[in-house]
Every structure is written in C-alpha cells, then in structure tokens.
LUMVEX-550517 format. One line per field, with one value per residue (C-alpha): residue in three letters; x negated, y negated, z. Coordinates in Angstrom, 2 decimals, always signed. Example, Ala and Ser with C-alpha at 12.3 -4.5 7.8 and 13.67 -1.06 7.14 Angstrom:
BEGIN
rest (ALA  SER)
x (-12.30  -13.67)
y (+4.50  +1.06)
z (+7.80  +7.14)
REM end
This chain:
BEGIN
rest (MET  GLU  ASN  LYS  GLN  LYS  ILE  ALA  ILE  VAL  GLY  ILE  ALA  SER  ALA  LEU  VAL  VAL  GLY  LEU  GLY  THR  PHE  ALA  ALA  ILE  GLU  LEU  ILE  ASN  LYS  ASN  HIS  THR  GLU  ASP  ASN  THR  GLU  ILE  ALA  VAL  GLU  THR  LEU  GLU  ILE  GLU  SER  ALA  ASP  ASP  ASP  PHE  GLU  THR  ALA  GLU  LYS  TYR  THR  PHE  ASN  LEU  THR  ASP  ASP  GLU  ASN  LYS  ILE  THR  LYS  PRO  GLY  VAL  TYR  THR  VAL  THR  GLY  SER  ILE  THR  ASN  GLY  TYR  ILE  ASP  VAL  ASP  ALA  GLY  ASP  GLU  LYS  VAL  LYS  LEU  ILE  LEU  GLU  ASN  VAL  ALA  ILE  LYS  ASN  SER  SER  GLY  PRO  ALA  ILE  TYR  ILE  GLU  SER  ASN  GLY  ASN  VAL  HIS  ILE  GLU  THR  VAL  GLY  GLU  ASN  THR  LEU  GLU  ALA  ASN  PRO  THR  GLU  ASP  LEU  ASP  ALA  ALA  ILE  TYR  SER  LYS  ALA  ASP  LEU  ILE  PHE  LYS  GLY  ASP  GLY  THR  LEU  ASN  ILE  SER  SER  THR  ILE  ASP  GLY  ILE  HIS  GLY  LYS  ASP  ASP  VAL  LYS  ILE  LYS  SER  GLY  THR  ILE  ASN  VAL  THR  ALA  SER  GLU  ASP  GLY  ILE  LYS  GLY  LYS  ASP  SER  LEU  THR  ILE  GLN  GLY  GLY  ASP  ILE  THR  ILE  SER  VAL  GLY  ASP  ASP  ALA  LEU  LYS  VAL  SER  ASN  ASP  GLU  GLU  ALA  ASP  LYS  GLY  ILE  LEU  THR  ILE  SER  GLY  GLY  ASN  VAL  THR  VAL  LYS  LYS  SER  LYS  GLU  ALA  ILE  GLU  ALA  THR  GLN  ILE  ASN  ILE  GLY  GLY  GLY  ASN  ILE  ASP  VAL  THR  ALA  SER  ASP  ASP  GLY  ILE  ASN  ALA  ALA  ALA  ASP  PHE  CYS  SER  GLN  MET  ALA  MET  SER  PRO  THR  ASN  ASN  SER  ASN  ILE  THR  VAL  CYS  LYS  ILE  ASN  ILE  ALA  GLY  GLY  THR  VAL  LYS  VAL  ASN  ALA  GLY  GLY  ASP  GLY  LEU  ASP  ALA  ASN  GLY  SER  ILE  TYR  LEU  SER  GLY  GLY  THR  VAL  TYR  VAL  ASP  GLY  PRO  SER  ASN  SER  GLY  ASN  GLY  ALA  LEU  ASP  TYR  ASP  GLY  VAL  PHE  GLU  ILE  THR  GLY  GLY  THR  ILE  ILE  ALA  THR  GLY  MET  SER  GLY  MET  SER  LEU  ASN  ALA  SER  SER  ALA  THR  GLN  GLY  SER  ALA  LEU  ILE  ASN  LEU  SER  GLN  THR  TYR  SER  ALA  GLY  SER  THR  VAL  THR  ILE  GLY  ASP  VAL  THR  PHE  THR  PRO  THR  LYS  SER  PHE  ASN  SER  ILE  MET  VAL  SER  SER  ALA  ALA  PHE  GLU  LYS  GLY  GLN  SER  TYR  ASP  LEU  LYS  ILE  ASN  GLY  GLN  THR  VAL  GLN  THR  ILE  GLU  PHE  SER  ASP  TYR  LEU  VAL  GLY  ASN  SER  THR  GLN  GLY  GLY  PRO  GLY  ASN  ARG  GLN  GLY  GLY  PRO  GLY  SER  GLN  GLN  ASN  TYR  ASN  GLN  GLN  GLY  GLY  ARG  SER  LEU)
x (-88.86  -87.65  -90.23  -89.61  -91.87  -91.67  -92.74  -93.06  -91.19  -93.41  -92.80  -96.07  -95.93  -99.27  -101.84  -104.08  -107.08  -106.43  -109.07  -111.33  -112.15  -111.98  -115.64  -115.30  -112.18  -113.89  -116.88  -114.52  -112.84  -116.08  -117.74  -114.55  -115.54  -112.04  -108.37  -105.64  -103.18  -100.47  -97.02  -95.72  -92.14  -91.79  -88.63  -88.85  -86.70  -86.84  -87.15  -86.85  -90.26  -93.69  -95.08  -95.73  -95.71  -99.07  -98.55  -98.01  -100.54  -103.80  -106.65  -110.25  -113.64  -115.28  -119.01  -120.16  -122.94  -124.47  -122.71  -119.04  -116.99  -113.81  -110.54  -107.94  -105.61  -103.15  -103.99  -105.78  -109.51  -111.76  -114.62  -118.07  -121.56  -123.63  -124.52  -126.60  -125.28  -121.87  -118.15  -114.96  -112.60  -109.05  -107.14  -104.31  -101.59  -98.31  -99.30  -100.02  -103.53  -104.85  -108.50  -109.77  -112.99  -115.10  -118.31  -118.74  -121.24  -120.85  -122.87  -122.13  -124.22  -122.04  -118.39  -115.95  -116.80  -113.34  -111.44  -107.89  -106.55  -103.53  -99.97  -98.75  -99.39  -102.73  -103.33  -106.72  -107.27  -110.40  -112.28  -115.45  -117.52  -117.19  -119.01  -118.32  -120.70  -119.78  -120.73  -117.43  -116.85  -114.53  -111.93  -112.28  -112.85  -112.80  -114.67  -111.38  -109.49  -106.19  -103.49  -101.40  -99.61  -102.14  -101.51  -104.26  -104.21  -106.45  -108.40  -111.69  -113.39  -113.68  -116.39  -116.15  -118.67  -118.02  -119.41  -115.85  -112.75  -112.55  -109.31  -107.18  -103.98  -102.14  -98.83  -98.06  -100.60  -99.70  -101.91  -100.53  -103.50  -107.27  -110.02  -110.77  -113.59  -113.91  -116.67  -116.23  -117.27  -113.71  -110.47  -110.24  -107.16  -104.82  -101.67  -99.88  -96.26  -96.55  -98.91  -97.59  -99.52  -97.84  -100.82  -104.56  -107.39  -108.31  -111.19  -111.91  -114.60  -114.31  -114.98  -111.41  -108.09  -108.21  -104.76  -102.96  -100.04  -100.64  -97.27  -95.92  -93.77  -90.98  -88.79  -88.04  -91.72  -94.82  -93.98  -96.52  -95.30  -97.08  -95.15  -97.96  -101.67  -104.45  -105.45  -108.50  -109.70  -113.08  -113.73  -111.60  -110.45  -106.80  -106.16  -102.72  -101.02  -97.92  -94.54  -92.82  -94.60  -92.78  -94.33  -92.44  -95.17  -98.86  -101.68  -102.84  -105.81  -106.92  -109.42  -109.28  -111.13  -107.93  -104.40  -103.92  -100.63  -99.35  -96.06  -96.42  -95.52  -95.55  -91.76  -91.49  -91.39  -94.56  -92.53  -90.21  -86.69  -83.32  -81.99  -79.11  -81.53  -84.12  -83.04  -86.66  -86.82  -85.26  -87.66  -91.01  -90.88  -92.66  -90.49  -91.88  -89.75  -92.32  -95.94  -98.66  -99.99  -103.06  -104.01  -107.14  -106.92  -108.94  -105.98  -102.31  -101.71  -98.33  -97.63  -94.49  -93.66  -90.21  -89.11  -90.27  -88.10  -89.08  -86.86  -89.35  -92.97  -95.60  -97.41  -100.47  -101.60  -104.98  -104.42  -106.70  -108.63  -107.96  -104.77  -104.66  -103.11  -100.77  -100.47  -97.07  -96.04  -92.84  -90.69  -87.35  -86.36  -88.04  -85.40  -86.16  -83.80  -86.23  -89.86  -92.55  -94.76  -97.34  -99.12  -101.76  -103.35  -103.40  -100.29  -100.71  -98.81  -97.12  -93.77  -91.14  -88.65  -85.62  -83.22  -83.49  -81.34  -83.92  -86.02  -88.40  -90.47  -92.97  -95.27  -97.57  -100.15  -101.78  -105.24  -107.17  -108.23  -111.41  -111.77  -111.45  -108.82  -106.15  -102.51  -99.76  -96.04  -93.75  -94.92  -96.75  -100.54  -102.99  -106.61  -107.35  -110.85  -110.51  -109.60  -105.89  -103.42  -100.19  -98.43  -95.39  -93.97  -90.89  -89.86  -86.70  -87.66  -87.07  -83.47  -81.35  -80.89  -84.14  -87.50  -91.00  -94.40  -96.96  -100.39  -103.73  -106.70  -104.47  -103.42  -99.78  -99.72  -95.94  -92.63  -90.61  -86.86  -84.80  -81.67  -81.08  -82.69  -84.69  -86.68  -89.61  -90.47  -91.76  -93.75  -93.98  -92.70  -89.45  -85.88  -84.71  -88.26  -89.09  -88.81  -85.25  -84.04  -82.68  -85.24  -86.20  -83.89  -86.76  -90.25  -92.74  -95.87  -98.46  -98.10  -94.48  -93.09  -89.89  -88.93  -85.74)
y (-79.35  -75.79  -73.04  -71.69  -70.37  -68.40  -64.80  -62.66  -59.36  -57.46  -54.39  -52.98  -50.44  -48.89  -48.86  -51.84  -50.20  -46.77  -44.14  -46.40  -46.12  -49.03  -49.92  -50.00  -52.11  -54.63  -54.77  -55.49  -58.31  -59.65  -60.00  -60.88  -58.58  -58.08  -58.84  -56.32  -56.52  -54.52  -56.00  -57.53  -58.59  -61.30  -62.39  -65.37  -65.92  -67.99  -66.57  -68.31  -67.37  -68.47  -65.03  -62.65  -58.93  -57.56  -54.09  -52.50  -54.65  -53.26  -53.55  -54.29  -55.01  -57.90  -58.43  -61.91  -62.56  -65.86  -67.84  -67.13  -64.54  -64.22  -62.69  -62.21  -59.61  -59.74  -57.99  -58.26  -58.96  -58.54  -60.84  -60.34  -61.62  -64.78  -66.77  -69.92  -71.10  -69.90  -69.88  -67.82  -68.43  -67.11  -67.02  -64.51  -66.40  -66.43  -63.45  -63.53  -63.10  -62.80  -63.53  -62.12  -64.01  -61.81  -63.53  -65.22  -67.98  -69.83  -72.77  -74.49  -77.46  -78.30  -77.65  -76.14  -73.13  -71.71  -72.73  -71.47  -71.78  -69.56  -70.86  -68.38  -68.72  -67.75  -66.70  -67.23  -65.19  -65.55  -62.90  -63.77  -66.86  -68.26  -71.25  -73.15  -75.88  -77.67  -80.56  -80.86  -82.66  -85.58  -83.25  -80.41  -82.63  -80.30  -77.39  -75.48  -76.78  -75.11  -75.51  -72.95  -73.04  -72.33  -70.52  -70.22  -67.78  -65.41  -64.93  -66.19  -69.53  -71.47  -74.17  -76.52  -79.14  -81.21  -84.28  -85.25  -83.54  -80.50  -78.79  -80.10  -78.29  -79.60  -78.30  -77.13  -76.33  -74.44  -73.56  -70.84  -69.82  -69.64  -72.16  -74.68  -77.24  -79.80  -82.33  -84.33  -87.63  -88.48  -86.63  -83.67  -81.52  -82.70  -81.31  -82.99  -82.17  -81.03  -80.11  -77.96  -77.04  -74.36  -73.22  -72.85  -75.06  -77.78  -80.23  -82.89  -85.53  -87.48  -90.80  -91.38  -89.68  -86.63  -85.11  -86.37  -85.63  -87.51  -87.37  -90.87  -90.97  -88.47  -89.29  -85.63  -84.71  -86.10  -84.43  -83.68  -81.49  -80.41  -77.97  -76.26  -75.74  -78.09  -80.90  -83.04  -85.81  -87.02  -89.55  -90.95  -94.10  -93.10  -89.95  -88.83  -90.22  -89.13  -90.45  -88.55  -87.37  -84.91  -83.85  -81.24  -79.60  -79.01  -81.03  -83.85  -86.08  -88.42  -91.24  -93.67  -96.84  -98.06  -96.70  -93.68  -92.23  -93.91  -93.25  -94.94  -94.60  -96.74  -96.98  -97.97  -101.62  -103.28  -106.06  -106.20  -106.02  -105.37  -101.79  -102.92  -104.24  -101.48  -97.87  -96.75  -97.22  -93.77  -92.25  -93.47  -92.46  -91.05  -88.60  -87.32  -84.74  -82.80  -82.09  -84.28  -87.02  -89.15  -91.89  -94.06  -96.57  -99.57  -100.63  -99.95  -96.99  -95.75  -97.47  -96.85  -98.68  -97.61  -96.40  -94.57  -92.13  -90.76  -88.05  -85.92  -85.23  -87.45  -90.16  -92.17  -94.98  -96.63  -99.51  -102.14  -104.69  -107.37  -109.35  -108.60  -105.17  -103.64  -100.47  -100.10  -101.36  -100.66  -102.33  -100.71  -99.47  -97.82  -95.74  -94.01  -91.29  -89.21  -88.45  -90.62  -93.23  -95.69  -97.89  -100.51  -103.16  -106.90  -109.06  -110.85  -108.13  -106.36  -104.61  -103.01  -100.41  -101.71  -99.52  -97.10  -94.81  -94.83  -97.47  -99.10  -102.19  -104.41  -106.25  -108.96  -109.94  -113.32  -111.82  -109.21  -106.08  -104.26  -100.80  -98.09  -99.92  -97.50  -98.44  -96.91  -97.58  -95.10  -91.62  -92.78  -93.22  -94.08  -95.24  -97.00  -96.91  -100.46  -103.83  -104.76  -107.40  -105.75  -102.58  -100.87  -98.04  -95.84  -92.82  -90.92  -91.44  -95.20  -95.76  -98.77  -100.95  -99.80  -101.56  -100.13  -101.53  -101.99  -101.23  -101.79  -100.19  -99.51  -103.14  -104.16  -106.96  -107.22  -105.45  -104.36  -104.58  -102.53  -104.65  -102.91  -99.98  -102.34  -105.14  -107.24  -109.52  -108.49  -111.03  -109.57  -106.77  -105.18  -106.41  -107.19  -107.40  -111.03  -113.67  -113.77  -110.64  -107.48  -106.10  -109.62  -109.97  -110.38  -111.69  -110.20  -112.10  -111.48  -114.67  -114.36  -111.02  -111.44  -114.81  -115.36)
z (+137.13  +137.09  +137.30  +133.86  +131.20  +128.02  +127.76  +124.70  +124.39  +122.07  +119.94  +118.67  +115.87  +116.69  +119.51  +120.16  +118.58  +117.13  +117.79  +119.86  +123.53  +125.93  +125.44  +121.67  +121.91  +124.14  +121.85  +118.97  +120.89  +122.31  +118.95  +117.07  +114.19  +112.89  +113.48  +114.22  +111.31  +113.10  +112.58  +115.82  +116.34  +118.96  +120.71  +123.03  +126.09  +129.27  +132.76  +136.11  +137.46  +136.29  +137.23  +134.39  +135.08  +133.97  +135.42  +132.02  +130.15  +128.79  +131.31  +130.31  +131.84  +130.05  +130.51  +129.51  +127.02  +125.93  +123.19  +122.42  +124.32  +122.31  +123.52  +120.80  +122.31  +125.22  +128.45  +131.78  +131.57  +134.59  +133.66  +135.16  +134.51  +134.41  +131.30  +130.87  +127.50  +126.45  +127.07  +127.04  +124.12  +124.58  +121.29  +121.66  +119.83  +121.74  +123.92  +127.64  +129.03  +132.56  +133.30  +136.58  +137.26  +139.52  +140.70  +137.35  +136.51  +133.20  +131.92  +128.63  +127.55  +124.54  +125.39  +127.87  +129.99  +129.24  +126.10  +125.69  +122.16  +122.83  +122.81  +125.43  +129.12  +130.67  +134.27  +135.88  +139.04  +141.16  +143.09  +145.00  +144.12  +140.59  +139.09  +135.87  +134.69  +131.49  +129.26  +127.33  +124.06  +123.34  +121.80  +124.31  +127.29  +130.32  +131.84  +131.48  +128.46  +127.65  +125.02  +126.91  +130.25  +133.02  +136.29  +138.93  +141.82  +143.76  +146.95  +145.55  +144.89  +141.66  +141.62  +138.65  +137.56  +134.43  +132.70  +131.65  +133.16  +135.42  +134.29  +131.42  +130.47  +127.42  +128.78  +132.34  +135.08  +138.26  +141.23  +143.50  +145.64  +145.81  +146.49  +143.75  +144.06  +141.27  +140.65  +137.44  +135.92  +134.88  +135.81  +138.17  +137.43  +134.70  +133.12  +130.26  +131.12  +134.73  +137.53  +140.37  +143.51  +145.62  +147.68  +147.83  +149.01  +146.53  +146.93  +144.32  +143.83  +140.56  +138.87  +137.69  +138.55  +140.82  +140.14  +137.07  +134.77  +131.55  +129.78  +130.34  +127.20  +128.00  +130.99  +131.79  +131.97  +133.63  +136.96  +139.70  +142.57  +145.75  +147.92  +149.83  +150.22  +151.23  +148.88  +149.66  +147.38  +148.62  +145.85  +143.02  +141.31  +141.65  +143.64  +142.42  +139.32  +137.40  +136.30  +139.12  +142.24  +144.53  +147.83  +149.82  +151.85  +152.30  +153.77  +151.53  +152.33  +149.54  +149.14  +146.22  +145.27  +143.59  +144.11  +146.33  +145.02  +141.88  +140.04  +136.68  +133.01  +129.88  +129.88  +133.54  +134.51  +135.70  +137.30  +140.28  +138.88  +140.40  +140.25  +138.02  +135.41  +135.51  +135.06  +135.21  +138.96  +139.30  +136.75  +138.04  +141.68  +144.70  +146.62  +149.93  +151.72  +153.76  +154.48  +155.92  +153.65  +154.40  +151.96  +152.13  +149.29  +148.19  +146.05  +146.74  +149.05  +147.79  +144.46  +142.40  +139.19  +140.24  +143.66  +146.79  +148.76  +152.18  +153.68  +155.61  +156.40  +157.97  +156.02  +157.04  +154.72  +155.32  +152.96  +151.43  +153.45  +150.82  +150.22  +146.50  +147.12  +149.67  +151.66  +149.94  +146.51  +144.61  +141.97  +142.75  +146.19  +149.14  +150.89  +154.19  +155.41  +157.45  +158.16  +159.70  +158.07  +159.32  +156.81  +157.59  +155.42  +154.88  +155.11  +151.77  +149.85  +152.75  +152.25  +154.42  +153.25  +151.34  +153.33  +156.25  +158.38  +161.18  +162.87  +160.36  +161.05  +159.28  +161.68  +160.31  +162.92  +163.43  +163.77  +161.85  +163.68  +162.80  +161.34  +163.97  +166.02  +167.20  +166.63  +168.78  +168.69  +170.42  +169.49  +166.34  +166.53  +163.77  +163.55  +160.23  +158.78  +157.39  +158.86  +158.94  +160.03  +158.89  +160.03  +158.53  +160.64  +160.59  +162.65  +163.46  +167.12  +166.80  +167.83  +167.04  +170.09  +171.70  +172.13  +171.74  +172.65  +169.91  +171.34  +169.67  +171.38  +174.35  +174.80  +174.27  +171.70  +171.36  +171.78  +168.76  +169.24  +166.80  +166.74  +163.41  +161.65  +159.43  +161.06  +159.96  +157.10  +153.67  +151.72  +148.22  +146.01  +145.00  +145.23  +148.73  +149.99  +149.55  +152.18  +153.42  +151.60  +153.20  +155.56  +156.62  +159.60  +162.03  +161.68  +164.11  +165.01  +167.62  +169.63  +170.62  +169.61  +167.65  +166.27  +164.28)
REM end
C-alpha cells in the first residue's frame, strides 16, 4: 500500500482566536465554550508521504484536567499533566493535529484515554514516560480510539493498559518510532484498512490478536506491513493477523496460543484449492522479504488462507506439539526464492514448500524429540521450545547435488541429499503438497535416511 494520505490546504480569513493570547485560546479549546465560525475553504489533495509539516502550525501547551479535555482546532499540542478520571477528545474536523505527550498519565474508568473524532490525520509523538489506563466502552473499544489516520513517533515511551483493545484506528495506523508497550484484554494494536510499522520498539501482551488489520471485505485493503523496528508479542491468541502481511525488515518475535502469523479474510478460501480455481490465493498472503522472524505458536505457525512467499530474511517457526495443526499451513502456494527458514512441529499436518529455487527439505522423523533439543543442518541451527518430529528447512546455502547432515543435539540422525531443490514429503495442505505431489520426490525418515 502506498504511503499516501490526505492533507488539507486551508485558507483562513481571520486569526484562530482574535484578540486572545495563547493561554486564553487554550482555555477556550480546553473547556469547549464556543466554536470558531470563521469561514474555512478546504482543498484536498494527495501527497506521497505520510509526514505532515507542522512547522507553520499553531503551537500550544495543553495542561490536562480531570473529565474532558477537548481539542477542536488544528495545531501542535504539547500535552502535560496527570489525571485520574478523564480523557483527551480531538475533534478538529478534517484538520491535522499533533499531540506531543510529555510525561503524561491518563486514567479513564469509563472510556478511552484518547478519543479522536476528527476525520483528518492525527500524529501522536511521545516524550519521556507516558501512561494510559482505560476501561473503554463497546462502541469506543480502545485506550486510543481514532476515526482518523494515526501516526506514532517520538523518542519517548507510551505504556497502554486497556480492558478491551489497546489502540484501534478506524482507518490507517502507522508507527514510525518510539517505545510502545500494550497490555489489553482483547486486541493490542488494530487498524481497519492498514497497519504499518517502520520502526520503534513494540511489546504486546493481550488476550486476543496482538497486531491486526480488520478490513477483510475489500481486497485492496487489510494490509499489515513491518519494515523495521522491534516487535515482541509476549502473549496472544493470534499474534499477527491481516488479509495481506508483508515483512521486509525488523526483528519480530511473537508468541501465540493459536496461529502465529495468519493471512485471512472472509473472501479467501478456507479450503485447499488449486491456483486456477482460487484467485484469492494471491490476495490472502504472507510475504517475507527481510528481517528476522521468530514464531512460537500453539496453532499453525505461518498460516495463509492463500499463499506464502519467502524471498529474504530469516524465519524460525516453533510450531505446535499436536498433530491437529502445522508449523506451516497454506491453501495456495508456498514459493521460496530466497531467505532462510526452519520450522519444527508434528508430522501430522507437515508441509514443504510448493516450489523453491534453493535447497528446501521436509524431514518427518520416526521419533519425537523433546523441547530444548537443538537442530542443526548445514549452517542453520534452531532450538525449539516444544516437542517435534518434523522439520522443514530451506537456505540459499543448500546447493542442488550436495548432501548435508541433520544433527539433533550434536548427533547425526541422517543425511539430506538435495538431488533437487525441493525434497521431502508433505502430508497435508495446499496443492502439490499431498502425498505424491510436487515436493514429494523424496521421503526422509530417521531409520534409513532417504527412501524413494
């Protein structure tokens, strides 16, 4: 999704508040005593960058008080103070607003800590240590609930605690920098149309989805992109969920009781179908082109109700210790053209790639190894935290025509011969991954190495 947003080019016939000083203007906004009836002509246009230029915007210092703190005018607001029962309400129409949270503490026992009613985009910048504690409502279901595009940045920390969701943007959400820690009973950070993480340090512990894009009705939306930063999900049901998931960089370490990374939508097939019969395999997809990705999943590790594409980066999947799920699950194709992946789990639902331009193997073992056993093949090493009897591995270092020892806890259990780029035997899943399909040229077992 292109980094585009709408900005307003505004012609204002008179000053923001005629004859009032900054303090008086802020008091007027804070208490919402009146509305400015000045005629404003607005022209909308698209720009390539999501960064608004606030250099010429009005600058204010906003001191919090209990109850409602209303912002109805565009500008840059440096917000300070600590309140035990209140919230910030941004309602500036189509205009742009930047909130600089500077060592702020907000508690709200009956709604969001920050509620953005505006239609324009809103930037939230953090300075120092900031804490939001909220008991949201069913309609306004997050500590930060926004109808506008949201952009987060800064050098500070934002700690969020919520009885429902942490951050919920009804349009696009972007995180550029800063430290964000979210603890929530349900979802962590959610955008409707898109969620983009370019940088920052994000830590999430939730009862449902950690990172989510909820639009699963429009094929050109529902996109979650991570291109940088550090993302840690300590607890979740599903760690990352969206129609399309693009990972191009960053360090990602997620733990989920169900699926780790899940590409899904209502319009995507829930059944394994051939690519010619299911156009949605190219819509619902996981695309990994860079970064380091670690997935610890009780359900499927990488799960696409469409396809998976690996062209770069390093991926470790600590899959389920039960045969009802797999370390990898896809309905369309799993194409490997680069990068490194090692995925462990149980053999009942094990899958190999559907095609590869580098050595890729699925090895189903005759015995189950305990959690903490170290797996090494060539230059790839991984220590799963759960028991396993199946290993899928691919690396650009695996050359066709060469053999590599598979070692577990330092002991060679077999030798993998790459007579082709794709070797091994898939047992379930997408087209070309059943017994005898492409990718099933060789069946590796522990007793005798390769058997044809």
